[in-house]
All heavy atoms as TSV, in Angstrom:
chain	resi	resn	atom	element	x	y	z
A	1	MET	N	N	113.089	105.429	123.754
A	1	MET	CA	C	113.328	104.691	122.537
A	1	MET	C	C	113.295	103.204	122.872
A	1	MET	O	O	113.796	102.773	123.894
A	1	MET	CB	C	114.680	105.077	121.945
A	1	MET	CG	C	114.930	104.453	120.609
A	1	MET	SD	S	116.502	104.877	119.825
A	1	MET	CE	C	116.503	106.628	119.892
A	2	LYS	N	N	112.683	102.421	121.974
A	2	LYS	CA	C	112.576	100.979	122.165
A	2	LYS	C	C	112.963	100.268	120.875
A	2	LYS	O	O	113.037	100.886	119.815
A	2	LYS	CB	C	111.143	100.595	122.534
A	2	LYS	CG	C	110.719	101.092	123.891
A	2	LYS	CD	C	109.369	100.524	124.239
A	2	LYS	CE	C	109.031	100.878	125.675
A	2	LYS	NZ	N	107.871	100.140	126.147
A	3	VAL	N	N	113.191	98.959	120.993
A	3	VAL	CA	C	113.439	98.121	119.818
A	3	VAL	C	C	112.526	96.907	119.871
A	3	VAL	O	O	112.128	96.452	120.939
A	3	VAL	CB	C	114.915	97.662	119.699
A	3	VAL	CG1	C	115.836	98.840	119.540
A	3	VAL	CG2	C	115.321	96.800	120.859
A	4	LYS	N	N	112.188	96.396	118.701
A	4	LYS	CA	C	111.430	95.157	118.567
A	4	LYS	C	C	112.172	94.291	117.566
A	4	LYS	O	O	112.538	94.760	116.482
A	4	LYS	CB	C	110.014	95.457	118.072
A	4	LYS	CG	C	109.174	94.246	117.792
A	4	LYS	CD	C	108.792	93.525	119.063
A	4	LYS	CE	C	107.844	92.367	118.744
A	4	LYS	NZ	N	107.545	91.560	119.895
A	5	LEU	N	N	112.433	93.042	117.926
A	5	LEU	CA	C	113.177	92.121	117.072
A	5	LEU	C	C	112.251	91.055	116.506
A	5	LEU	O	O	111.356	90.570	117.201
A	5	LEU	CB	C	114.293	91.445	117.868
A	5	LEU	CG	C	115.287	92.380	118.549
A	5	LEU	CD1	C	116.266	91.574	119.374
A	5	LEU	CD2	C	116.014	93.233	117.531
A	6	PHE	N	N	112.494	90.694	115.258
A	6	PHE	CA	C	111.745	89.652	114.580
A	6	PHE	C	C	112.740	88.675	113.975
A	6	PHE	O	O	113.769	89.084	113.453
A	6	PHE	CB	C	110.894	90.238	113.446
A	6	PHE	CG	C	109.853	91.208	113.912
A	6	PHE	CD1	C	110.150	92.558	114.015
A	6	PHE	CD2	C	108.583	90.781	114.238
A	6	PHE	CE1	C	109.198	93.461	114.440
A	6	PHE	CE2	C	107.622	91.685	114.653
A	6	PHE	CZ	C	107.925	93.028	114.760
A	7	ASP	N	N	112.403	87.380	113.991
A	7	ASP	CA	C	113.259	86.348	113.410
A	7	ASP	C	C	112.351	85.256	112.856
A	7	ASP	O	O	111.643	84.593	113.606
A	7	ASP	CB	C	114.196	85.786	114.479
A	7	ASP	CG	C	115.149	84.742	113.929
A	7	ASP	OD1	O	115.507	84.836	112.742
A	7	ASP	OD2	O	115.534	83.845	114.695
A	8	MET	N	N	112.355	85.101	111.531
A	8	MET	CA	C	111.470	84.146	110.874
A	8	MET	C	C	112.254	83.287	109.884
A	8	MET	O	O	113.318	83.680	109.414
A	8	MET	CB	C	110.361	84.877	110.108
A	8	MET	CG	C	109.544	85.828	110.932
A	8	MET	SD	S	108.479	84.928	112.048
A	8	MET	CE	C	107.746	86.264	112.957
A	9	GLU	N	N	111.698	82.131	109.563
A	9	GLU	CA	C	112.317	81.247	108.575
A	9	GLU	C	C	111.829	81.542	107.154
A	9	GLU	O	O	112.377	81.016	106.197
A	9	GLU	CB	C	112.020	79.796	108.923
A	9	GLU	CG	C	112.692	79.344	110.203
A	9	GLU	CD	C	112.396	77.902	110.543
A	9	GLU	OE1	O	111.830	77.184	109.686
A	9	GLU	OE2	O	112.715	77.488	111.664
A	10	ASP	N	N	110.813	82.371	107.031
A	10	ASP	CA	C	110.230	82.685	105.728
A	10	ASP	C	C	110.024	84.190	105.621
A	10	ASP	O	O	109.564	84.823	106.571
A	10	ASP	CB	C	108.889	81.948	105.587
A	10	ASP	CG	C	108.243	82.179	104.253
A	10	ASP	OD1	O	108.635	81.515	103.287
A	10	ASP	OD2	O	107.353	83.050	104.171
A	11	GLU	N	N	110.348	84.762	104.471
A	11	GLU	CA	C	110.259	86.217	104.315
A	11	GLU	C	C	108.815	86.713	104.372
A	11	GLU	O	O	108.555	87.816	104.859
A	11	GLU	CB	C	110.950	86.691	103.034
A	11	GLU	CG	C	110.313	86.234	101.739
A	11	GLU	CD	C	110.839	84.913	101.210
A	11	GLU	OE1	O	111.360	84.089	101.973
A	11	GLU	OE2	O	110.706	84.695	99.998
A	12	LEU	N	N	107.861	85.909	103.933
A	12	LEU	CA	C	106.466	86.335	104.004
A	12	LEU	C	C	105.966	86.361	105.453
A	12	LEU	O	O	105.174	87.237	105.820
A	12	LEU	CB	C	105.593	85.433	103.137
A	12	LEU	CG	C	105.875	85.506	101.638
A	12	LEU	CD1	C	104.991	84.518	100.875
A	12	LEU	CD2	C	105.696	86.916	101.114
A	13	ASP	N	N	106.422	85.422	106.275
A	13	ASP	CA	C	106.071	85.447	107.701
A	13	ASP	C	C	106.631	86.699	108.368
A	13	ASP	O	O	105.966	87.312	109.212
A	13	ASP	CB	C	106.606	84.204	108.413
A	13	ASP	CG	C	105.897	82.932	107.988
A	13	ASP	OD1	O	104.772	83.021	107.448
A	13	ASP	OD2	O	106.463	81.841	108.202
A	14	LEU	N	N	107.847	87.069	107.988
A	14	LEU	CA	C	108.452	88.285	108.537
A	14	LEU	C	C	107.655	89.511	108.119
A	14	LEU	O	O	107.380	90.395	108.936
A	14	LEU	CB	C	109.906	88.413	108.084
A	14	LEU	CG	C	110.657	89.647	108.577
A	14	LEU	CD1	C	110.771	89.639	110.097
A	14	LEU	CD2	C	112.038	89.711	107.930
A	15	GLU	N	N	107.248	89.554	106.873
A	15	GLU	CA	C	106.459	90.685	106.376
A	15	GLU	C	C	105.154	90.833	107.146
A	15	GLU	O	O	104.793	91.934	107.579
A	15	GLU	CB	C	106.165	90.472	104.893
A	15	GLU	CG	C	105.373	91.583	104.247
A	15	GLU	CD	C	105.105	91.310	102.778
A	15	GLU	OE1	O	105.853	90.536	102.151
A	15	GLU	OE2	O	104.125	91.873	102.264
A	16	VAL	N	N	104.464	89.736	107.363
A	16	VAL	CA	C	103.198	89.758	108.105
A	16	VAL	C	C	103.429	90.225	109.538
A	16	VAL	O	O	102.687	91.065	110.067
A	16	VAL	CB	C	102.519	88.373	108.069
A	16	VAL	CG1	C	101.360	88.303	109.048
A	16	VAL	CG2	C	102.055	88.049	106.661
A	17	ALA	N	N	104.450	89.689	110.193
A	17	ALA	CA	C	104.733	90.052	111.592
A	17	ALA	C	C	105.068	91.532	111.720
A	17	ALA	O	O	104.589	92.216	112.646
A	17	ALA	CB	C	105.880	89.198	112.127
A	18	ILE	N	N	105.872	92.060	110.802
A	18	ILE	CA	C	106.235	93.481	110.859
A	18	ILE	C	C	105.013	94.355	110.592
A	18	ILE	O	O	104.781	95.331	111.309
A	18	ILE	CB	C	107.373	93.787	109.864
A	18	ILE	CG1	C	108.674	93.167	110.356
A	18	ILE	CG2	C	107.540	95.299	109.683
A	18	ILE	CD1	C	109.824	93.282	109.372
A	19	ASN	N	N	104.220	94.009	109.588
A	19	ASN	CA	C	103.030	94.814	109.296
A	19	ASN	C	C	102.041	94.797	110.454
A	19	ASN	O	O	101.442	95.829	110.775
A	19	ASN	CB	C	102.372	94.344	107.999
A	19	ASN	CG	C	103.123	94.808	106.776
A	19	ASN	OD1	O	103.745	95.862	106.782
A	19	ASN	ND2	N	103.064	94.019	105.726
A	20	ASP	N	N	101.858	93.649	111.090
A	20	ASP	CA	C	100.977	93.580	112.269
A	20	ASP	C	C	101.497	94.466	113.389
A	20	ASP	O	O	100.724	95.184	114.038
A	20	ASP	CB	C	100.856	92.141	112.769
A	20	ASP	CG	C	100.003	91.273	111.856
A	20	ASP	OD1	O	99.294	91.812	110.982
A	20	ASP	OD2	O	100.068	90.029	112.022
A	21	PHE	N	N	102.807	94.424	113.624
A	21	PHE	CA	C	103.390	95.261	114.668
A	21	PHE	C	C	103.206	96.739	114.356
A	21	PHE	O	O	102.802	97.525	115.219
A	21	PHE	CB	C	104.875	94.931	114.835
A	21	PHE	CG	C	105.579	95.806	115.819
A	21	PHE	CD1	C	105.420	95.586	117.186
A	21	PHE	CD2	C	106.382	96.858	115.408
A	21	PHE	CE1	C	106.057	96.394	118.112
A	21	PHE	CE2	C	107.022	97.669	116.322
A	21	PHE	CZ	C	106.857	97.435	117.680
A	22	LEU	N	N	103.480	97.127	113.115
A	22	LEU	CA	C	103.368	98.537	112.732
A	22	LEU	C	C	101.934	99.036	112.808
A	22	LEU	O	O	101.695	100.215	113.122
A	22	LEU	CB	C	103.928	98.751	111.324
A	22	LEU	CG	C	105.426	98.534	111.168
A	22	LEU	CD1	C	105.830	98.654	109.705
A	22	LEU	CD2	C	106.222	99.504	112.033
A	23	ASP	N	N	100.963	98.164	112.553
A	23	ASP	CA	C	99.558	98.553	112.657
A	23	ASP	C	C	99.138	98.822	114.095
A	23	ASP	O	O	98.156	99.523	114.334
A	23	ASP	CB	C	98.650	97.458	112.078
A	23	ASP	CG	C	98.670	97.423	110.564
A	23	ASP	OD1	O	99.104	98.419	109.938
A	23	ASP	OD2	O	98.267	96.386	109.999
A	24	ASN	N	N	99.879	98.263	115.065
A	24	ASN	CA	C	99.447	98.320	116.461
A	24	ASN	C	C	100.297	99.196	117.367
A	24	ASN	O	O	100.011	99.257	118.564
A	24	ASN	CB	C	99.384	96.901	117.029
A	24	ASN	CG	C	98.302	96.084	116.373
A	24	ASN	OD1	O	97.173	96.531	116.256
A	24	ASN	ND2	N	98.651	94.898	115.908
A	25	ILE	N	N	101.327	99.862	116.853
A	25	ILE	CA	C	102.107	100.722	117.736
A	25	ILE	C	C	101.501	102.120	117.753
A	25	ILE	O	O	100.901	102.568	116.777
A	25	ILE	CB	C	103.608	100.793	117.359
A	25	ILE	CG1	C	103.816	101.428	115.991
A	25	ILE	CG2	C	104.269	99.444	117.443
A	25	ILE	CD1	C	105.269	101.789	115.716
A	26	SER	N	N	101.656	102.770	118.875
A	26	SER	CA	C	101.194	104.157	118.997
A	26	SER	C	C	102.418	105.032	119.206
A	26	SER	O	O	102.651	105.563	120.274
A	26	SER	CB	C	100.218	104.292	120.153
A	26	SER	OG	O	100.858	103.916	121.359
A	27	GLY	N	N	103.216	105.150	118.177
A	27	GLY	CA	C	104.443	105.917	118.278
A	27	GLY	C	C	105.022	106.169	116.901
A	27	GLY	O	O	104.337	106.057	115.891
A	28	GLU	N	N	106.297	106.463	116.887
A	28	GLU	CA	C	106.985	106.827	115.656
A	28	GLU	C	C	108.125	105.855	115.383
A	28	GLU	O	O	108.963	105.612	116.250
A	28	GLU	CB	C	107.551	108.246	115.796
A	28	GLU	CG	C	108.341	108.710	114.610
A	28	GLU	CD	C	108.972	110.082	114.838
A	28	GLU	OE1	O	108.706	110.705	115.878
A	28	GLU	OE2	O	109.747	110.488	113.974
A	29	VAL	N	N	108.153	105.301	114.172
A	29	VAL	CA	C	109.239	104.416	113.765
A	29	VAL	C	C	110.442	105.274	113.382
A	29	VAL	O	O	110.329	106.203	112.589
A	29	VAL	CB	C	108.822	103.522	112.581
A	29	VAL	CG1	C	110.010	102.733	112.055
A	29	VAL	CG2	C	107.703	102.583	112.995
A	30	ILE	N	N	111.589	104.971	113.962
A	30	ILE	CA	C	112.826	105.689	113.671
A	30	ILE	C	C	113.579	105.016	112.526
A	30	ILE	O	O	114.035	105.664	111.594
A	30	ILE	CB	C	113.737	105.756	114.921
A	30	ILE	CG1	C	112.983	106.352	116.105
A	30	ILE	CG2	C	115.020	106.499	114.621
A	30	ILE	CD1	C	112.399	107.723	115.867
A	31	ASP	N	N	113.694	103.684	112.584
A	31	ASP	CA	C	114.451	102.953	111.570
A	31	ASP	C	C	114.053	101.488	111.592
A	31	ASP	O	O	113.575	100.971	112.611
A	31	ASP	CB	C	115.950	103.075	111.849
A	31	ASP	CG	C	116.830	102.734	110.658
A	31	ASP	OD1	O	116.291	102.487	109.559
A	31	ASP	OD2	O	118.062	102.714	110.836
A	32	ILE	N	N	114.248	100.811	110.459
A	32	ILE	CA	C	114.055	99.371	110.363
A	32	ILE	C	C	115.313	98.785	109.744
A	32	ILE	O	O	115.722	99.196	108.657
A	32	ILE	CB	C	112.831	98.999	109.515
A	32	ILE	CG1	C	111.556	99.569	110.139
A	32	ILE	CG2	C	112.721	97.480	109.370
A	32	ILE	CD1	C	110.304	99.329	109.323
A	33	LYS	N	N	115.932	97.861	110.450
A	33	LYS	CA	C	117.118	97.147	109.965
A	33	LYS	C	C	116.678	95.752	109.545
A	33	LYS	O	O	115.952	95.079	110.276
A	33	LYS	CB	C	118.187	97.028	111.057
A	33	LYS	CG	C	118.563	98.325	111.726
A	33	LYS	CD	C	119.353	99.206	110.808
A	33	LYS	CE	C	119.832	100.428	111.577
A	33	LYS	NZ	N	120.515	101.372	110.730
A	34	TYR	N	N	117.140	95.302	108.388
A	34	TYR	CA	C	116.729	94.021	107.829
A	34	TYR	C	C	117.970	93.194	107.510
A	34	TYR	O	O	118.989	93.738	107.076
A	34	TYR	CB	C	115.921	94.276	106.551
A	34	TYR	CG	C	115.510	93.045	105.807
A	34	TYR	CD1	C	114.482	92.238	106.265
A	34	TYR	CD2	C	116.140	92.679	104.621
A	34	TYR	CE1	C	114.099	91.097	105.577
A	34	TYR	CE2	C	115.762	91.545	103.924
A	34	TYR	CZ	C	114.735	90.761	104.407
A	34	TYR	OH	O	114.369	89.645	103.721
A	35	GLN	N	N	117.874	91.875	107.730
A	35	GLN	CA	C	119.033	91.014	107.489
A	35	GLN	C	C	118.570	89.629	107.057
A	35	GLN	O	O	117.564	89.124	107.540
A	35	GLN	CB	C	119.855	90.901	108.760
A	35	GLN	CG	C	121.067	90.013	108.634
A	35	GLN	CD	C	121.898	90.056	109.897
A	35	GLN	OE1	O	122.352	91.109	110.292
A	35	GLN	NE2	N	122.053	88.915	110.534
A	36	VAL	N	N	119.325	89.032	106.159
A	36	VAL	CA	C	119.085	87.649	105.735
A	36	VAL	C	C	120.376	86.874	105.954
A	36	VAL	O	O	121.454	87.345	105.599
A	36	VAL	CB	C	118.700	87.569	104.238
A	36	VAL	CG1	C	118.501	86.122	103.824
A	36	VAL	CG2	C	117.453	88.388	103.968
A	37	SER	N	N	120.254	85.697	106.549
A	37	SER	CA	C	121.423	84.833	106.679
A	37	SER	C	C	121.040	83.441	106.194
A	37	SER	O	O	119.872	83.054	106.188
A	37	SER	CB	C	121.935	84.796	108.115
A	37	SER	OG	O	120.950	84.293	108.978
A	38	MET	N	N	122.050	82.692	105.773
A	38	MET	CA	C	121.821	81.374	105.212
A	38	MET	C	C	122.886	80.431	105.736
A	38	MET	O	O	124.044	80.803	105.862
A	38	MET	CB	C	121.881	81.450	103.684
A	38	MET	CG	C	121.456	80.197	102.958
A	38	MET	SD	S	122.766	79.016	102.597
A	38	MET	CE	C	123.864	79.933	101.577
A	39	GLY	N	N	122.465	79.238	106.051
A	39	GLY	CA	C	123.400	78.214	106.484
A	39	GLY	C	C	123.056	76.898	105.812
A	39	GLY	O	O	121.972	76.728	105.261
A	40	ILE	N	N	123.977	75.976	105.860
A	40	ILE	CA	C	123.757	74.673	105.257
A	40	ILE	C	C	123.827	73.624	106.365
A	40	ILE	O	O	124.798	73.569	107.113
A	40	ILE	CB	C	124.788	74.380	104.162
A	40	ILE	CG1	C	124.645	75.399	103.040
A	40	ILE	CG2	C	124.628	72.958	103.641
A	40	ILE	CD1	C	125.682	75.284	101.949
A	41	PHE	N	N	122.777	72.841	106.475
A	41	PHE	CA	C	122.703	71.756	107.451
A	41	PHE	C	C	122.484	70.475	106.671
A	41	PHE	O	O	121.450	70.295	106.038
A	41	PHE	CB	C	121.560	71.999	108.442
A	41	PHE	CG	C	121.407	70.921	109.457
A	41	PHE	CD1	C	122.322	70.788	110.482
A	41	PHE	CD2	C	120.359	70.030	109.382
A	41	PHE	CE1	C	122.197	69.780	111.416
A	41	PHE	CE2	C	120.216	69.019	110.307
A	41	PHE	CZ	C	121.133	68.897	111.329
A	42	SER	N	N	123.478	69.609	106.685
A	42	SER	CA	C	123.464	68.390	105.875
A	42	SER	C	C	123.382	68.823	104.414
A	42	SER	O	O	124.259	69.512	103.941
A	42	SER	CB	C	122.320	67.487	106.300
A	42	SER	OG	O	122.400	66.255	105.635
A	43	GLU	N	N	122.319	68.464	103.710
A	43	GLU	CA	C	122.163	68.899	102.324
A	43	GLU	C	C	121.046	69.923	102.184
A	43	GLU	O	O	120.582	70.212	101.081
A	43	GLU	CB	C	121.892	67.693	101.428
A	43	GLU	CG	C	123.087	66.760	101.338
A	43	GLU	CD	C	122.860	65.644	100.338
A	43	GLU	OE1	O	121.946	65.755	99.510
A	43	GLU	OE2	O	123.624	64.671	100.397
A	44	GLU	N	N	120.605	70.498	103.293
A	44	GLU	CA	C	119.493	71.445	103.280
A	44	GLU	C	C	119.997	72.861	103.564
A	44	GLU	O	O	120.819	73.072	104.458
A	44	GLU	CB	C	118.473	71.046	104.351
A	44	GLU	CG	C	117.274	71.929	104.415
A	44	GLU	CD	C	116.303	71.499	105.494
A	44	GLU	OE1	O	116.482	70.413	106.079
A	44	GLU	OE2	O	115.374	72.259	105.757
A	45	GLN	N	N	119.501	73.826	102.812
A	45	GLN	CA	C	119.814	75.224	103.076
A	45	GLN	C	C	118.789	75.772	104.061
A	45	GLN	O	O	117.592	75.551	103.915
A	45	GLN	CB	C	119.765	76.048	101.792
A	45	GLN	CG	C	120.874	75.742	100.829
A	45	GLN	CD	C	120.806	76.617	99.588
A	45	GLN	OE1	O	119.790	77.217	99.289
A	45	GLN	NE2	N	121.898	76.668	98.860
A	46	VAL	N	N	119.269	76.477	105.069
A	46	VAL	CA	C	118.408	77.056	106.096
A	46	VAL	C	C	118.558	78.570	106.021
A	46	VAL	O	O	119.667	79.095	106.074
A	46	VAL	CB	C	118.800	76.546	107.500
A	46	VAL	CG1	C	117.924	77.178	108.549
A	46	VAL	CG2	C	118.731	75.032	107.557
A	47	TYR	N	N	117.419	79.261	105.891
A	47	TYR	CA	C	117.424	80.716	105.810
A	47	TYR	C	C	116.870	81.317	107.086
A	47	TYR	O	O	115.999	80.727	107.731
A	47	TYR	CB	C	116.579	81.198	104.627
A	47	TYR	CG	C	117.206	80.922	103.293
A	47	TYR	CD1	C	116.961	79.733	102.613
A	47	TYR	CD2	C	118.053	81.847	102.708
A	47	TYR	CE1	C	117.541	79.468	101.393
A	47	TYR	CE2	C	118.640	81.597	101.480
A	47	TYR	CZ	C	118.378	80.409	100.833
A	47	TYR	OH	O	118.959	80.155	99.618
A	48	CYS	N	N	117.350	82.487	107.423
A	48	CYS	CA	C	116.865	83.239	108.575
A	48	CYS	C	C	116.647	84.681	108.127
A	48	CYS	O	O	117.580	85.345	107.683
A	48	CYS	CB	C	117.876	83.176	109.714
A	48	CYS	SG	S	117.390	84.144	111.133
A	49	PHE	N	N	115.415	85.131	108.209
A	49	PHE	CA	C	115.053	86.494	107.850
A	49	PHE	C	C	114.762	87.235	109.149
A	49	PHE	O	O	113.904	86.817	109.926
A	49	PHE	CB	C	113.819	86.502	106.949
A	49	PHE	CG	C	114.024	85.759	105.668
A	49	PHE	CD1	C	113.759	84.399	105.583
A	49	PHE	CD2	C	114.500	86.409	104.550
A	49	PHE	CE1	C	113.954	83.702	104.399
A	49	PHE	CE2	C	114.703	85.726	103.353
A	49	PHE	CZ	C	114.428	84.375	103.291
A	50	SER	N	N	115.484	88.315	109.390
A	50	SER	CA	C	115.295	89.030	110.650
A	50	SER	C	C	115.223	90.533	110.414
A	50	SER	O	O	115.693	91.050	109.401
A	50	SER	CB	C	116.419	88.697	111.635
A	50	SER	OG	O	117.671	89.018	111.085
A	51	ALA	N	N	114.616	91.193	111.385
A	51	ALA	CA	C	114.489	92.643	111.317
A	51	ALA	C	C	114.480	93.205	112.734
A	51	ALA	O	O	114.073	92.538	113.684
A	51	ALA	CB	C	113.206	93.046	110.600
A	52	MET	N	N	114.956	94.440	112.845
A	52	MET	CA	C	114.901	95.172	114.100
A	52	MET	C	C	114.247	96.517	113.809
A	52	MET	O	O	114.683	97.247	112.914
A	52	MET	CB	C	116.302	95.398	114.675
A	52	MET	CG	C	116.279	96.213	115.960
A	52	MET	SD	S	117.907	96.400	116.720
A	52	MET	CE	C	118.719	97.476	115.555
A	53	ILE	N	N	113.196	96.820	114.552
A	53	ILE	CA	C	112.504	98.089	114.404
A	53	ILE	C	C	112.882	98.953	115.602
A	53	ILE	O	O	112.714	98.529	116.757
A	53	ILE	CB	C	110.987	97.911	114.334
A	53	ILE	CG1	C	110.629	97.054	113.118
A	53	ILE	CG2	C	110.278	99.261	114.273
A	53	ILE	CD1	C	109.174	96.741	112.982
A	54	ILE	N	N	113.378	100.132	115.347
A	54	ILE	CA	C	113.707	101.116	116.380
A	54	ILE	C	C	112.584	102.154	116.370
A	54	ILE	O	O	112.282	102.711	115.302
A	54	ILE	CB	C	115.066	101.772	116.101
A	54	ILE	CG1	C	116.148	100.691	115.984
A	54	ILE	CG2	C	115.409	102.795	117.199
A	54	ILE	CD1	C	117.468	101.205	115.429
A	55	TYR	N	N	111.988	102.388	117.532
A	55	TYR	CA	C	110.817	103.271	117.552
A	55	TYR	C	C	110.679	103.982	118.893
A	55	TYR	O	O	111.244	103.569	119.904
A	55	TYR	CB	C	109.546	102.471	117.239
A	55	TYR	CG	C	109.172	101.451	118.296
A	55	TYR	CD1	C	108.161	101.710	119.199
A	55	TYR	CD2	C	109.821	100.220	118.391
A	55	TYR	CE1	C	107.795	100.775	120.166
A	55	TYR	CE2	C	109.467	99.284	119.340
A	55	TYR	CZ	C	108.444	99.570	120.232
A	55	TYR	OH	O	108.105	98.660	121.199
A	56	TYR	N	N	109.905	105.059	118.865
A	56	TYR	CA	C	109.470	105.745	120.080
A	56	TYR	C	C	108.040	105.336	120.345
A	56	TYR	O	O	107.227	105.231	119.427
A	56	TYR	CB	C	109.504	107.275	119.914
A	56	TYR	CG	C	110.878	107.871	119.950
A	56	TYR	CD1	C	111.406	108.484	118.833
A	56	TYR	CD2	C	111.650	107.838	121.105
A	56	TYR	CE1	C	112.679	109.052	118.862
A	56	TYR	CE2	C	112.907	108.392	121.138
A	56	TYR	CZ	C	113.429	109.003	120.015
A	56	TYR	OH	O	114.669	109.550	120.035
A	57	GLU	N	N	107.712	105.108	121.600
A	57	GLU	CA	C	106.357	104.763	121.985
A	57	GLU	C	C	105.732	105.920	122.737
A	57	GLU	O	O	106.347	106.487	123.636
A	57	GLU	CB	C	106.379	103.506	122.850
A	57	GLU	CG	C	105.015	102.948	123.150
A	57	GLU	CD	C	105.118	101.620	123.871
A	57	GLU	OE1	O	105.681	101.596	124.973
A	57	GLU	OE2	O	104.651	100.629	123.314
A	58	ASN	N	N	104.499	106.264	122.369
A	58	ASN	CA	C	103.786	107.366	123.064
A	58	ASN	C	C	103.258	106.913	124.400
A	58	ASN	O	O	102.875	105.860	124.639
A	58	ASN	CB	C	102.642	107.889	122.203
A	58	ASN	CG	C	103.155	108.551	120.951
A	58	ASN	OD1	O	104.281	108.969	120.862
A	58	ASN	ND2	N	102.286	108.629	119.963
């Protein structure tokens, strides 16, 4: 069993990265965990979109 972690500032970038990864694995996805966090720096909101894919590799 393996894990792959993704961390992006934009949800569309995360979507592209996950889809590219899923297109290229030769195994079975067990689960995908998704998380969004937000922080405030000065007067700017900063978002973090992350995911963890748990999978078996052939």
